[in-house]
N, CA, C and O atoms as CSV, one atom per row, in Angstrom:
chain,resi,resn,atom,element,x,y,z
A,1,UNK,N,N,-162.563,190.568,131.085
A,1,UNK,CA,C,-161.939,189.575,130.250
A,1,UNK,C,C,-161.868,190.086,128.810
A,1,UNK,O,O,-162.786,190.745,128.320
A,2,UNK,N,N,-160.767,189.768,128.154
A,2,UNK,CA,C,-160.553,190.206,126.780
A,2,UNK,C,C,-160.513,188.973,125.883
A,2,UNK,O,O,-159.827,187.995,126.180
A,3,UNK,N,N,-161.254,189.035,124.785
A,3,UNK,CA,C,-161.301,187.927,123.840
A,3,UNK,C,C,-160.015,187.886,123.022
A,3,UNK,O,O,-159.550,188.912,122.526
A,4,UNK,N,N,-159.449,186.692,122.887
A,4,UNK,CA,C,-158.241,186.509,122.089
A,4,UNK,C,C,-158.565,185.645,120.880
A,4,UNK,O,O,-159.575,184.943,120.851
A,5,UNK,N,N,-157.700,185.709,119.897
A,5,UNK,CA,C,-157.891,184.956,118.661
A,5,UNK,C,C,-156.693,184.057,118.420
A,5,UNK,O,O,-155.560,184.416,118.738
A,6,UNK,N,N,-156.950,182.895,117.861
A,6,UNK,CA,C,-155.895,181.960,117.511
A,6,UNK,C,C,-155.934,181.751,116.003
A,6,UNK,O,O,-156.836,181.081,115.502
A,7,UNK,N,N,-154.971,182.311,115.266
A,7,UNK,CA,C,-154.999,182.151,113.813
A,7,UNK,C,C,-154.744,180.716,113.354
A,7,UNK,O,O,-155.045,180.373,112.211
A,8,UNK,N,N,-154.192,179.868,114.235
A,8,UNK,CA,C,-153.911,178.478,113.878
A,8,UNK,C,C,-155.073,177.545,114.215
A,8,UNK,O,O,-154.972,176.335,114.015
A,9,UNK,N,N,-156.151,178.089,114.715
A,9,UNK,CA,C,-157.280,177.260,115.136
A,9,UNK,C,C,-157.891,176.545,113.933
A,9,UNK,O,O,-158.114,177.147,112.883
A,10,UNK,N,N,-158.157,175.256,114.105
A,10,UNK,CA,C,-158.737,174.482,113.018
A,10,UNK,C,C,-160.228,174.767,112.906
A,10,UNK,O,O,-160.900,175.049,113.898
A,11,UNK,N,N,-160.721,174.687,111.699
A,11,UNK,CA,C,-162.142,174.933,111.448
A,11,UNK,C,C,-162.968,173.763,111.975
A,11,UNK,O,O,-162.489,172.631,112.052
A,12,UNK,N,N,-164.213,174.056,112.336
A,12,UNK,CA,C,-165.085,173.022,112.916
A,12,UNK,C,C,-165.329,171.882,111.939
A,12,UNK,O,O,-165.328,170.720,112.345
A,13,UNK,N,N,-165.537,172.184,110.661
A,13,UNK,CA,C,-165.795,171.111,109.702
A,13,UNK,C,C,-164.586,170.197,109.571
A,13,UNK,O,O,-164.741,168.996,109.346
A,14,UNK,N,N,-163.387,170.748,109.710
A,14,UNK,CA,C,-162.179,169.943,109.632
A,14,UNK,C,C,-162.026,169.072,110.881
A,14,UNK,O,O,-161.577,167.929,110.796
A,15,UNK,N,N,-162.403,169.622,112.048
A,15,UNK,CA,C,-162.347,168.840,113.281
A,15,UNK,C,C,-163.287,167.640,113.222
A,15,UNK,O,O,-162.896,166.512,113.523
A,16,UNK,N,N,-164.540,167.902,112.826
A,16,UNK,CA,C,-165.530,166.821,112.797
A,16,UNK,C,C,-165.203,165.778,111.733
A,16,UNK,O,O,-165.381,164.581,111.960
A,17,UNK,N,N,-164.724,166.230,110.568
A,17,UNK,CA,C,-164.392,165.258,109.526
A,17,UNK,C,C,-163.170,164.427,109.933
A,17,UNK,O,O,-163.120,163.231,109.646
A,18,UNK,N,N,-162.196,165.037,110.588
A,18,UNK,CA,C,-161.026,164.295,111.045
A,18,UNK,C,C,-161.418,163.288,112.127
A,18,UNK,O,O,-160.914,162.165,112.148
A,19,UNK,N,N,-162.310,163.692,113.019
A,19,UNK,CA,C,-162.799,162.772,114.053
A,19,UNK,C,C,-163.528,161.594,113.420
A,19,UNK,O,O,-163.324,160.449,113.824
A,20,UNK,N,N,-164.372,161.862,112.437
A,20,UNK,CA,C,-165.117,160.808,111.759
A,20,UNK,C,C,-164.175,159.854,111.026
A,20,UNK,O,O,-164.333,158.635,111.104
A,21,UNK,N,N,-163.199,160.412,110.317
A,21,UNK,CA,C,-162.227,159.573,109.607
A,21,UNK,C,C,-161.435,158.725,110.603
A,21,UNK,O,O,-161.176,157.549,110.346
A,22,UNK,N,N,-161.051,159.312,111.731
A,22,UNK,CA,C,-160.324,158.560,112.745
A,22,UNK,C,C,-161.118,157.395,113.293
A,22,UNK,O,O,-160.583,156.298,113.456
A,23,UNK,N,N,-162.388,157.621,113.577
A,23,UNK,CA,C,-163.243,156.543,114.094
A,23,UNK,C,C,-163.432,155.446,113.053
A,23,UNK,O,O,-163.386,154.261,113.382
A,24,UNK,N,N,-163.647,155.840,111.788
A,24,UNK,CA,C,-163.828,154.849,110.723
A,24,UNK,C,C,-162.561,154.015,110.541
A,24,UNK,O,O,-162.639,152.799,110.368
A,25,UNK,N,N,-161.397,154.663,110.579
A,25,UNK,CA,C,-160.140,153.930,110.414
A,25,UNK,C,C,-159.903,152.982,111.597
A,25,UNK,O,O,-159.410,151.871,111.404
A,26,UNK,N,N,-160.249,153.407,112.816
A,26,UNK,CA,C,-160.100,152.522,113.981
A,26,UNK,C,C,-161.012,151.311,113.855
A,26,UNK,O,O,-160.587,150.185,114.117
A,27,UNK,N,N,-162.267,151.531,113.455
A,27,UNK,CA,C,-163.199,150.397,113.277
A,27,UNK,C,C,-162.689,149.458,112.190
A,27,UNK,O,O,-162.735,148.238,112.349
A,28,UNK,N,N,-162.206,150.019,111.093
A,28,UNK,CA,C,-161.654,149.212,110.012
A,28,UNK,C,C,-160.438,148.421,110.487
A,28,UNK,O,O,-160.265,147.264,110.105
A,29,UNK,N,N,-159.596,149.036,111.318
A,29,UNK,CA,C,-158.424,148.349,111.859
A,29,UNK,C,C,-158.797,147.215,112.789
A,29,UNK,O,O,-158.142,146.173,112.792
A,30,UNK,N,N,-159.867,147.410,113.598
A,30,UNK,CA,C,-160.317,146.340,114.499
A,30,UNK,C,C,-160.885,145.171,113.694
A,30,UNK,O,O,-160.607,144.012,114.002
A,31,UNK,N,N,-161.672,145.470,112.672
A,31,UNK,CA,C,-162.294,144.414,111.864
A,31,UNK,C,C,-161.240,143.620,111.091
A,31,UNK,O,O,-161.310,142.394,111.008
A,32,UNK,N,N,-160.256,144.342,110.523
A,32,UNK,CA,C,-159.253,143.666,109.690
A,32,UNK,C,C,-158.009,143.249,110.478
A,32,UNK,O,O,-157.067,142.715,109.892
A,33,UNK,N,N,-157.986,143.481,111.796
A,33,UNK,CA,C,-156.873,143.098,112.673
A,33,UNK,C,C,-155.541,143.700,112.214
A,33,UNK,O,O,-154.518,143.016,112.178
A,34,UNK,N,N,-155.569,144.988,111.864
A,34,UNK,CA,C,-154.356,145.680,111.433
A,34,UNK,C,C,-154.023,146.780,112.440
A,34,UNK,O,O,-154.774,147.742,112.604
A,35,UNK,N,N,-152.898,146.618,113.100
A,35,UNK,CA,C,-152.485,147.556,114.143
A,35,UNK,C,C,-152.168,148.934,113.580
A,35,UNK,O,O,-152.426,149.950,114.226
A,36,UNK,N,N,-151.613,148.967,112.385
A,36,UNK,CA,C,-151.241,150.262,111.799
A,36,UNK,C,C,-152.470,151.141,111.580
A,36,UNK,O,O,-152.377,152.362,111.710
A,37,UNK,N,N,-153.594,150.562,111.257
A,37,UNK,CA,C,-154.824,151.341,111.084
A,37,UNK,C,C,-155.322,151.880,112.419
A,37,UNK,O,O,-155.855,152.987,112.482
A,38,UNK,N,N,-155.151,151.107,113.481
A,38,UNK,CA,C,-155.536,151.584,114.812
A,38,UNK,C,C,-154.691,152.795,115.207
A,38,UNK,O,O,-155.208,153.776,115.740
A,39,UNK,N,N,-153.395,152.716,114.942
A,39,UNK,CA,C,-152.505,153.824,115.270
A,39,UNK,C,C,-152.842,155.049,114.428
A,39,UNK,O,O,-152.858,156.170,114.935
A,40,UNK,N,N,-153.110,154.834,113.150
A,40,UNK,CA,C,-153.454,155.943,112.264
A,40,UNK,C,C,-154.772,156.607,112.675
A,40,UNK,O,O,-154.872,157.834,112.679
A,41,UNK,N,N,-155.766,155.814,113.016
A,41,UNK,CA,C,-157.041,156.365,113.476
A,41,UNK,C,C,-156.901,157.112,114.781
A,41,UNK,O,O,-157.525,158.154,114.982
A,42,UNK,N,N,-156.077,156.577,115.672
A,42,UNK,CA,C,-155.816,157.259,116.938
A,42,UNK,C,C,-155.121,158.589,116.698
A,42,UNK,O,O,-155.391,159.562,117.400
A,43,UNK,N,N,-154.225,158.644,115.711
A,43,UNK,CA,C,-153.538,159.884,115.366
A,43,UNK,C,C,-154.524,160.946,114.883
A,43,UNK,O,O,-154.409,162.111,115.263
A,44,UNK,N,N,-155.491,160.558,114.049
A,44,UNK,CA,C,-156.505,161.503,113.581
A,44,UNK,C,C,-157.280,162.104,114.752
A,44,UNK,O,O,-157.549,163.305,114.773
A,45,UNK,N,N,-157.632,161.277,115.713
A,45,UNK,CA,C,-158.387,161.761,116.876
A,45,UNK,C,C,-157.494,162.625,117.766
A,45,UNK,O,O,-157.964,163.617,118.323
A,46,UNK,N,N,-156.240,162.274,117.906
A,46,UNK,CA,C,-155.306,163.041,118.721
A,46,UNK,C,C,-155.093,164.449,118.177
A,46,UNK,O,O,-155.029,165.407,118.947
A,47,UNK,N,N,-154.985,164.580,116.868
A,47,UNK,CA,C,-154.780,165.890,116.252
A,47,UNK,C,C,-155.962,166.812,116.522
A,47,UNK,O,O,-155.779,168.005,116.762
A,48,UNK,N,N,-157.154,166.270,116.483
A,48,UNK,CA,C,-158.358,167.084,116.681
A,48,UNK,C,C,-158.550,167.454,118.144
A,48,UNK,O,O,-159.105,168.512,118.442
A,49,UNK,N,N,-158.102,166.607,119.060
A,49,UNK,CA,C,-158.433,166.805,120.470
A,49,UNK,C,C,-157.587,167.878,121.148
A,49,UNK,O,O,-157.984,168.370,122.205
A,50,UNK,N,N,-156.459,168.258,120.600
A,50,UNK,CA,C,-155.616,169.280,121.226
A,50,UNK,C,C,-156.161,170.671,120.933
A,50,UNK,O,O,-156.274,171.078,119.777
A,51,UNK,N,N,-156.495,171.390,121.998
A,51,UNK,CA,C,-157.004,172.756,121.857
A,51,UNK,C,C,-156.320,173.642,122.884
A,51,UNK,O,O,-156.030,173.211,124.000
A,52,UNK,N,N,-156.068,174.881,122.497
A,52,UNK,CA,C,-155.440,175.832,123.383
A,52,UNK,C,C,-156.292,177.096,123.407
A,52,UNK,O,O,-156.648,177.635,122.359
A,53,UNK,N,N,-156.613,177.562,124.607
A,53,UNK,CA,C,-157.421,178.762,124.780
A,53,UNK,C,C,-156.655,179.738,125.668
A,53,UNK,O,O,-156.158,179.363,126.730
A,54,UNK,N,N,-156.563,180.988,125.229
A,54,UNK,CA,C,-155.858,182.018,125.991
A,54,UNK,C,C,-156.863,183.072,126.422
A,54,UNK,O,O,-157.583,183.634,125.597
A,55,UNK,N,N,-156.905,183.335,127.716
A,55,UNK,CA,C,-157.821,184.324,128.286
A,55,UNK,C,C,-156.991,185.405,128.960
A,55,UNK,O,O,-156.091,185.108,129.745
A,56,UNK,N,N,-157.296,186.655,128.651
A,56,UNK,CA,C,-156.639,187.780,129.304
A,56,UNK,C,C,-157.631,188.369,130.293
A,56,UNK,O,O,-158.723,188.787,129.909
A,57,UNK,N,N,-157.249,188.403,131.579
A,57,UNK,CA,C,-158.104,188.983,132.609
A,57,UNK,C,C,-157.316,190.029,133.386
A,57,UNK,O,O,-156.234,190.434,132.959
A,58,UNK,N,N,-157.845,190.465,134.512
A,58,UNK,CA,C,-157.225,191.550,135.276
A,58,UNK,C,C,-155.895,191.169,135.905
A,58,UNK,O,O,-155.069,192.044,136.165
A,59,UNK,N,N,-155.669,189.894,136.154
A,59,UNK,CA,C,-154.442,189.435,136.815
A,59,UNK,C,C,-153.325,189.082,135.834
A,59,UNK,O,O,-152.147,189.166,136.183
A,60,UNK,N,N,-153.684,188.687,134.609
A,60,UNK,CA,C,-152.689,188.264,133.639
A,60,UNK,C,C,-153.322,187.451,132.538
A,60,UNK,O,O,-154.479,187.666,132.176
A,61,UNK,N,N,-152.556,186.510,132.003
A,61,UNK,CA,C,-153.103,185.641,130.964
A,61,UNK,C,C,-153.171,184.214,131.491
A,61,UNK,O,O,-152.277,183.748,132.199
A,62,UNK,N,N,-154.246,183.537,131.130
A,62,UNK,CA,C,-154.481,182.160,131.524
A,62,UNK,C,C,-154.519,181.321,130.256
A,62,UNK,O,O,-155.343,181.557,129.372
A,63,UNK,N,N,-153.621,180.336,130.168
A,63,UNK,CA,C,-153.544,179.460,129.012
A,63,UNK,C,C,-154.098,178.106,129.425
A,63,UNK,O,O,-153.537,177.442,130.297
A,64,UNK,N,N,-155.196,177.695,128.804
A,64,UNK,CA,C,-155.815,176.411,129.092
A,64,UNK,C,C,-155.595,175.496,127.895
A,64,UNK,O,O,-156.027,175.801,126.783
A,65,UNK,N,N,-154.921,174.376,128.126
A,65,UNK,CA,C,-154.659,173.402,127.076
A,65,UNK,C,C,-155.485,172.160,127.358
A,65,UNK,O,O,-155.370,171.558,128.426
A,66,UNK,N,N,-156.317,171.776,126.400
A,66,UNK,CA,C,-157.123,170.566,126.516
A,66,UNK,C,C,-156.531,169.532,125.578
A,66,UNK,O,O,-156.372,169.786,124.384
A,67,UNK,N,N,-156.201,168.353,126.124
A,67,UNK,CA,C,-155.600,167.299,125.323
A,67,UNK,C,C,-156.551,166.116,125.251
A,67,UNK,O,O,-157.713,166.202,125.647
A,68,UNK,N,N,-156.035,165.028,124.743
A,68,UNK,CA,C,-156.823,163.808,124.595
A,68,UNK,C,C,-157.408,163.374,125.937
A,68,UNK,O,O,-156.796,163.583,126.985
A,69,UNK,N,N,-158.566,162.784,125.901
A,69,UNK,CA,C,-159.300,162.329,127.077
A,69,UNK,C,C,-159.717,163.493,127.965
A,69,UNK,O,O,-159.915,163.322,129.168
A,70,UNK,N,N,-159.850,164.687,127.368
A,70,UNK,CA,C,-160.334,165.899,128.041
A,70,UNK,C,C,-159.494,166.277,129.256
A,70,UNK,O,O,-160.019,166.850,130.211
A,71,UNK,N,N,-158.209,165.970,129.238
A,71,UNK,CA,C,-157.310,166.390,130.307
A,71,UNK,C,C,-156.967,167.853,130.075
A,71,UNK,O,O,-156.592,168.243,128.970
A,72,UNK,N,N,-157.098,168.662,131.127
A,72,UNK,CA,C,-156.842,170.092,131.007
A,72,UNK,C,C,-155.619,170.483,131.821
A,72,UNK,O,O,-155.417,170.016,132.942
A,73,UNK,N,N,-154.807,171.353,131.228
A,73,UNK,CA,C,-153.663,171.919,131.929
A,73,UNK,C,C,-153.797,173.433,131.860
A,73,UNK,O,O,-154.013,174.003,130.791
A,74,UNK,N,N,-153.668,174.073,133.015
A,74,UNK,CA,C,-153.801,175.526,133.070
A,74,UNK,C,C,-152.476,176.136,133.505
A,74,UNK,O,O,-151.881,175.731,134.503
A,75,UNK,N,N,-152.032,177.115,132.734
A,75,UNK,CA,C,-150.822,177.870,133.059
A,75,UNK,C,C,-151.206,179.336,133.150
A,75,UNK,O,O,-151.923,179.851,132.293
A,76,UNK,N,N,-150.728,180.006,134.193
A,76,UNK,CA,C,-151.040,181.425,134.367
A,76,UNK,C,C,-149.744,182.219,134.337
A,76,UNK,O,O,-148.741,181.843,134.944
A,77,UNK,N,N,-149.800,183.327,133.611
A,77,UNK,CA,C,-148.693,184.271,133.563
A,77,UNK,C,C,-149.241,185.602,134.056
A,77,UNK,O,O,-149.951,186.303,133.335
A,78,UNK,N,N,-148.896,185.943,135.307
A,78,UNK,CA,C,-149.408,187.171,135.928
A,78,UNK,C,C,-148.655,188.390,135.407
A,78,UNK,O,O,-147.481,188.304,135.046
A,79,UNK,N,N,-149.346,189.522,135.374
A,79,UNK,CA,C,-148.714,190.765,134.941
A,79,UNK,C,C,-147.579,191.159,135.882
A,79,UNK,O,O,-146.600,191.767,135.448
A,80,UNK,N,N,-147.698,190.820,137.168
A,80,UNK,CA,C,-146.663,191.169,138.148
A,80,UNK,C,C,-145.358,190.429,137.879
A,80,UNK,O,O,-144.288,190.932,138.222
A,81,UNK,N,N,-145.422,189.247,137.273
A,81,UNK,CA,C,-144.243,188.433,137.016
A,81,UNK,C,C,-143.578,188.746,135.683
A,81,UNK,O,O,-142.462,188.292,135.433
A,82,UNK,N,N,-144.239,189.510,134.826
A,82,UNK,CA,C,-143.724,189.760,133.480
A,82,UNK,C,C,-142.585,190.759,133.491
A,82,UNK,O,O,-142.529,191.664,134.324
A,83,UNK,N,N,-141.664,190.567,132.530
A,83,UNK,CA,C,-140.533,191.473,132.381
A,83,UNK,C,C,-140.843,192.607,131.401
A,83,UNK,O,O,-140.447,193.753,131.616
A,84,UNK,N,N,-141.551,192.271,130.328
A,84,UNK,CA,C,-141.862,193.296,129.334
A,84,UNK,C,C,-143.108,192.930,128.551
A,84,UNK,O,O,-143.507,191.767,128.480
A,85,UNK,N,N,-143.710,193.955,127.964
A,85,UNK,CA,C,-144.872,193.789,127.097
A,85,UNK,C,C,-144.622,194.642,125.861
A,85,UNK,O,O,-144.294,195.824,125.962
A,86,UNK,N,N,-144.782,194.028,124.699
A,86,UNK,CA,C,-144.624,194.761,123.444
A,86,UNK,C,C,-145.940,194.690,122.683
A,86,UNK,O,O,-146.500,193.608,122.506
A,87,UNK,N,N,-146.433,195.834,122.236
A,87,UNK,CA,C,-147.723,195.907,121.554
A,87,UNK,C,C,-147.487,196.363,120.117
A,87,UNK,O,O,-146.858,197.392,119.872
A,88,UNK,N,N,-147.999,195.581,119.177
A,88,UNK,CA,C,-147.963,195.951,117.751
A,88,UNK,C,C,-149.403,196.165,117.314
A,88,UNK,O,O,-150.186,195.226,117.171
A,89,UNK,N,N,-149.719,197.419,117.110
A,89,UNK,CA,C,-151.106,197.818,116.850
A,89,UNK,C,C,-151.379,197.854,115.352
A,89,UNK,O,O,-150.542,198.299,114.566
A,90,UNK,N,N,-152.568,197.378,114.966
A,90,UNK,CA,C,-153.031,197.433,113.588
A,90,UNK,C,C,-154.447,197.996,113.584
A,90,UNK,O,O,-154.961,198.357,114.642
A,91,UNK,N,N,-155.074,198.076,112.448
A,91,UNK,CA,C,-156.401,198.684,112.347
A,91,UNK,C,C,-157.459,197.879,113.105
A,91,UNK,O,O,-158.225,198.442,113.886
A,92,UNK,N,N,-157.501,196.574,112.880
A,92,UNK,CA,C,-158.540,195.746,113.504
A,92,UNK,C,C,-158.023,194.915,114.666
A,92,UNK,O,O,-158.668,194.831,115.711
A,93,UNK,N,N,-156.875,194.307,114.486
A,93,UNK,CA,C,-156.321,193.422,115.516
A,93,UNK,C,C,-154.948,193.921,115.933
A,93,UNK,O,O,-154.244,194.566,115.157
A,94,UNK,N,N,-154.579,193.614,117.163
A,94,UNK,CA,C,-153.269,193.979,117.690
A,94,UNK,C,C,-152.583,192.730,118.222
A,94,UNK,O,O,-153.222,191.845,118.791
A,95,UNK,N,N,-151.272,192.675,118.026
A,95,UNK,CA,C,-150.478,191.562,118.505
A,95,UNK,C,C,-149.709,192.028,119.737
A,95,UNK,O,O,-148.998,193.032,119.697
A,96,UNK,N,N,-149.862,191.283,120.835
A,96,UNK,CA,C,-149.233,191.646,122.100
A,96,UNK,C,C,-148.274,190.533,122.490
A,96,UNK,O,O,-148.658,189.365,122.543
A,97,UNK,N,N,-147.013,190.901,122.766
A,97,UNK,CA,C,-145.996,189.958,123.232
A,97,UNK,C,C,-145.834,190.144,124.734
A,97,UNK,O,O,-145.455,191.221,125.195
A,98,UNK,N,N,-146.120,189.098,125.492
A,98,UNK,CA,C,-145.905,189.100,126.932
A,98,UNK,C,C,-144.625,188.312,127.193
A,98,UNK,O,O,-144.548,187.133,126.848
A,99,UNK,N,N,-143.627,188.940,127.793
A,99,UNK,CA,C,-142.336,188.292,128.010
A,99,UNK,C,C,-142.053,188.120,129.505
A,99,UNK,O,O,-142.280,189.022,130.311
A,100,UNK,N,N,-141.551,186.931,129.844
A,100,UNK,CA,C,-141.086,186.627,131.199
A,100,UNK,C,C,-139.785,185.855,131.048
A,100,UNK,O,O,-139.784,184.669,130.716
A,101,UNK,N,N,-138.672,186.548,131.297
A,101,UNK,CA,C,-137.373,185.931,131.077
A,101,UNK,C,C,-137.152,185.718,129.592
A,101,UNK,O,O,-137.352,186.634,128.794
A,102,UNK,N,N,-136.743,184.525,129.216
A,102,UNK,CA,C,-136.523,184.213,127.810
A,102,UNK,C,C,-137.756,183.608,127.164
A,102,UNK,O,O,-137.784,183.383,125.954
A,103,UNK,N,N,-138.782,183.344,127.976
A,103,UNK,CA,C,-140.019,182.778,127.459
A,103,UNK,C,C,-141.036,183.885,127.235
A,103,UNK,O,O,-141.021,184.903,127.926
A,104,UNK,N,N,-141.910,183.683,126.277
A,104,UNK,CA,C,-142.926,184.679,126.005
A,104,UNK,C,C,-144.174,184.050,125.412
A,104,UNK,O,O,-144.211,182.859,125.104
A,105,UNK,N,N,-145.179,184.871,125.263
A,105,UNK,CA,C,-146.449,184.419,124.704
A,105,UNK,C,C,-146.995,185.516,123.801
A,105,UNK,O,O,-147.059,186.679,124.196
A,106,UNK,N,N,-147.387,185.141,122.582
A,106,UNK,CA,C,-148.016,186.077,121.660
A,106,UNK,C,C,-149.527,185.935,121.783
A,106,UNK,O,O,-150.054,184.823,121.815
A,107,UNK,N,N,-150.214,187.062,121.850
A,107,UNK,CA,C,-151.672,187.054,121.950
A,107,UNK,C,C,-152.218,188.043,120.932
A,107,UNK,O,O,-151.746,189.175,120.833
A,108,UNK,N,N,-153.214,187.602,120.181
A,108,UNK,CA,C,-153.873,188.442,119.189
A,108,UNK,C,C,-155.218,188.887,119.753
A,108,UNK,O,O,-156.064,188.055,120.084
A,109,UNK,N,N,-155.415,190.217,119.863
A,109,UNK,CA,C,-156.661,190.756,120.419
A,109,UNK,C,C,-157.206,191.833,119.484
A,109,UNK,O,O,-156.515,192.300,118.578
A,110,UNK,N,N,-158.458,192.216,119.722
A,110,UNK,CA,C,-159.050,193.330,118.981
A,110,UNK,C,C,-158.378,194.621,119.422
A,110,UNK,O,O,-158.062,194.794,120.600
A,111,UNK,N,N,-158.160,195.525,118.475
A,111,UNK,CA,C,-157.547,196.816,118.796
A,111,UNK,C,C,-158.460,197.634,119.710
A,111,UNK,O,O,-157.980,198.458,120.488
A,112,UNK,N,N,-159.759,197.413,119.619
A,112,UNK,CA,C,-160.716,198.117,120.478
A,112,UNK,C,C,-160.461,197.790,121.949
A,112,UNK,O,O,-160.661,198.644,122.813
A,113,UNK,N,N,-160.025,196.572,122.240
A,113,UNK,CA,C,-159.788,196.128,123.614
A,113,UNK,C,C,-158.402,196.499,124.138
A,113,UNK,O,O,-158.050,196.132,125.259
A,114,UNK,N,N,-157.629,197.207,123.358
A,114,UNK,CA,C,-156.262,197.532,123.747
A,114,UNK,C,C,-156.202,198.442,124.972
A,114,UNK,O,O,-155.343,198.259,125.835
A,115,UNK,N,N,-157.108,199.422,125.057
A,115,UNK,CA,C,-157.129,200.312,126.228
A,115,UNK,C,C,-157.477,199.555,127.503
A,115,UNK,O,O,-156.931,199.841,128.569
A,116,UNK,N,N,-158.378,198.598,127.393
A,116,UNK,CA,C,-158.731,197.776,128.552
A,116,UNK,C,C,-157.527,196.957,129.010
A,116,UNK,O,O,-157.289,196.824,130.210
A,117,UNK,N,N,-156.767,196.409,128.061
A,117,UNK,CA,C,-155.571,195.645,128.384
A,117,UNK,C,C,-154.534,196.524,129.072
A,117,UNK,O,O,-153.920,196.108,130.054
A,118,UNK,N,N,-154.338,197.727,128.566
A,118,UNK,CA,C,-153.373,198.642,129.174
A,118,UNK,C,C,-153.798,199.004,130.595
A,118,UNK,O,O,-152.949,199.123,131.478
A,119,UNK,N,N,-155.088,199.180,130.826
A,119,UNK,CA,C,-155.578,199.445,132.186
A,119,UNK,C,C,-155.308,198.262,133.113
A,119,UNK,O,O,-154.904,198.449,134.261
A,120,UNK,N,N,-155.532,197.042,132.614
A,120,UNK,CA,C,-155.244,195.842,133.404
A,120,UNK,C,C,-153.766,195.800,133.794
A,120,UNK,O,O,-153.425,195.533,134.946
A,121,UNK,N,N,-152.902,196.064,132.828
A,121,UNK,CA,C,-151.463,195.994,133.079
A,121,UNK,C,C,-151.033,197.087,134.053
A,121,UNK,O,O,-150.249,196.826,134.966
A,122,UNK,N,N,-151.536,198.305,133.871
A,122,UNK,CA,C,-151.154,199.413,134.758
A,122,UNK,C,C,-151.607,199.179,136.191
A,122,UNK,O,O,-150.926,199.590,137.130
A,123,UNK,N,N,-152.751,198.523,136.371
A,123,UNK,CA,C,-153.236,198.270,137.734
A,123,UNK,C,C,-152.388,197.220,138.450
A,123,UNK,O,O,-152.267,197.263,139.674
A,124,UNK,N,N,-151.798,196.276,137.707
A,124,UNK,CA,C,-151.012,195.202,138.325
A,124,UNK,C,C,-149.513,195.499,138.342
A,124,UNK,O,O,-148.844,195.256,139.346
A,125,UNK,N,N,-148.983,196.024,137.229
A,125,UNK,CA,C,-147.550,196.274,137.125
A,125,UNK,C,C,-147.328,197.511,136.253
A,125,UNK,O,O,-147.146,197.386,135.043
A,126,UNK,N,N,-147.342,198.700,136.852
A,126,UNK,CA,C,-147.230,199.935,136.060
A,126,UNK,C,C,-145.879,200.093,135.341
A,126,UNK,O,O,-145.772,200.893,134.412
A,127,UNK,N,N,-144.862,199.349,135.752
A,127,UNK,CA,C,-143.554,199.462,135.112
A,127,UNK,C,C,-143.518,198.854,133.701
A,127,UNK,O,O,-142.616,199.160,132.921
A,128,UNK,N,N,-144.481,198.005,133.374
A,128,UNK,CA,C,-144.489,197.373,132.057
A,128,UNK,C,C,-144.868,198.351,130.948
A,128,UNK,O,O,-144.345,198.263,129.837
A,129,UNK,N,N,-145.770,199.277,131.243
A,129,UNK,CA,C,-146.238,200.245,130.245
A,129,UNK,C,C,-145.476,201.544,130.449
A,129,UNK,O,O,-145.520,202.133,131.529
A,130,UNK,N,N,-144.782,201.986,129.419
A,130,UNK,CA,C,-143.999,203.217,129.523
A,130,UNK,C,C,-144.589,204.304,128.690
A,130,UNK,O,O,-144.059,205.414,128.657
């Protein structure tokens, strides 16, 4: 398994403070009988609850999306199904574009793990790496 990074990931202090503000606004809305405050508090909690995790393993990439009420959706993009892979290498991190048809997925990984990724791809679909 290769560790991926999400540059858009929210910081933990921001998640907890948004959750706290959402709960306080919902309680305030219930006490004052204001529906708009309930909706606003629910929005704060909704923003914090959406999380996306991308895992690269030997078969392909697995995208796990966790939404409100801890509902999980898993999407898998196998290396065998991919049309192309584009790698943009940098000193510390590398950006990898996995393409299938007109849809694609960008994944940010450590440059150290790039050889492991290439081995995974070559074992499943050698035509992707030229």
